[in-house]
C-alpha positions as CSV (number, residue, x, y, z in Angstrom):
1,M,86.7,96.8,84.0
2,S,86.8,96.3,80.3
3,L,88.9,98.5,78.0
4,F,85.7,100.1,76.6
5,D,84.5,101.0,80.0
6,S,87.9,102.6,80.8
7,L,87.8,104.6,77.6
8,K,84.2,105.8,78.3
9,E,85.2,106.8,81.9
10,K,88.2,108.7,80.7
11,A,86.3,110.5,77.9
12,A,83.6,111.6,80.4
13,E,86.3,112.8,82.8
14,L,88.1,114.8,80.0
15,L,84.9,116.2,78.6
16,G,83.6,117.3,82.0
17,G,86.8,119.1,82.7
18,A,86.8,120.7,79.2
19,G,83.2,121.8,79.6
20,D,83.9,123.4,82.9
21,K,86.9,125.4,81.5
22,V,84.8,126.6,78.5
23,S,82.0,127.6,80.8
24,E,84.5,129.6,83.0
25,L,86.0,131.4,80.0
26,T,82.8,132.1,78.0
27,G,80.0,132.0,80.5
28,V,78.2,129.5,78.3
29,D,76.9,126.4,80.2
30,L,78.0,123.3,78.3
31,S,77.1,120.7,81.0
32,G,74.2,119.4,78.8
33,A,76.4,119.0,75.8
34,A,79.0,117.2,77.8
35,D,76.4,114.8,79.1
36,Q,75.2,114.1,75.6
37,V,78.7,113.4,74.4
38,T,79.3,111.2,77.5
39,Q,76.2,109.2,76.6
40,S,77.3,108.9,73.0
41,A,80.7,107.6,74.2
42,G,78.9,105.1,76.4
43,G,76.9,103.9,73.4
44,L,80.1,103.6,71.3
45,A,81.8,101.7,74.1
46,E,78.9,99.2,74.3
47,N,79.0,98.7,70.5
48,G,82.7,98.2,70.6
49,Q,82.3,95.6,73.3
50,G,79.6,93.8,71.3
51,L,81.9,93.8,68.2
52,A,84.8,92.4,70.3
53,E,82.5,89.6,71.7
54,N,81.2,88.8,68.2
55,A,84.7,88.6,66.8
56,T,85.8,86.3,69.6
57,A,82.8,84.0,69.0
58,A,83.5,83.9,65.3
59,G,87.1,83.1,65.9
60,Q,86.2,80.3,68.3
61,D,83.7,78.9,65.7
62,A,86.5,78.9,63.1
63,V,88.8,77.0,65.5
64,D,86.1,74.5,66.2
65,S,85.4,74.0,62.5
66,A,89.1,73.5,61.7
67,T,89.4,71.1,64.6
68,A,86.5,69.0,63.5
69,A,87.8,69.0,59.9
70,G,91.2,67.8,61.1
71,Q,89.6,65.1,63.2
72,G,87.7,64.0,60.1
73,V,90.9,63.6,58.2
74,V,92.5,61.6,61.0
75,D,89.5,59.3,61.2
76,S,89.4,58.8,57.4
77,T,93.1,58.1,57.3
78,G,92.8,55.6,60.1
79,A,90.0,53.8,58.3
80,F,92.0,53.8,55.0
81,G,95.0,52.4,56.8
82,D,92.9,49.7,58.4
83,A,91.4,48.7,55.0
84,A,94.9,48.6,53.4
85,T,96.2,46.4,56.2
86,G,93.3,44.1,55.8
87,L,93.8,43.8,52.0
88,A,97.6,43.3,52.4
89,G,96.9,40.6,54.9
90,D,94.6,38.8,52.5
91,V,97.2,39.0,49.7
92,I,100.3,38.1,51.7
93,D,100.3,35.0,53.9
94,P,103.4,35.2,56.1
95,N,103.1,31.5,56.8
96,A,103.2,30.5,53.1
97,R,106.2,28.6,51.9
98,G,107.1,28.5,48.3
């Protein structure tokens, strides 16, 4: 059960109990109001869950982008090193005697 579902369930429990107490004390039936508040809490919980999922996806996209950029740097550096080694090998002949 997600955090948002737990919050929704607890809110419904508290509101139901509060509505019953108010009805006992005042004689006014608030069961419909409590149901509406519970539905609203459910909608908020769903929206919160959606926001959490979107934030997680955005974070993963950022990690993936950073990883790809880092790999590009590594690849470029490796190619540069290979080119430098090739140039140095052309300039310096280790078998040459002077």
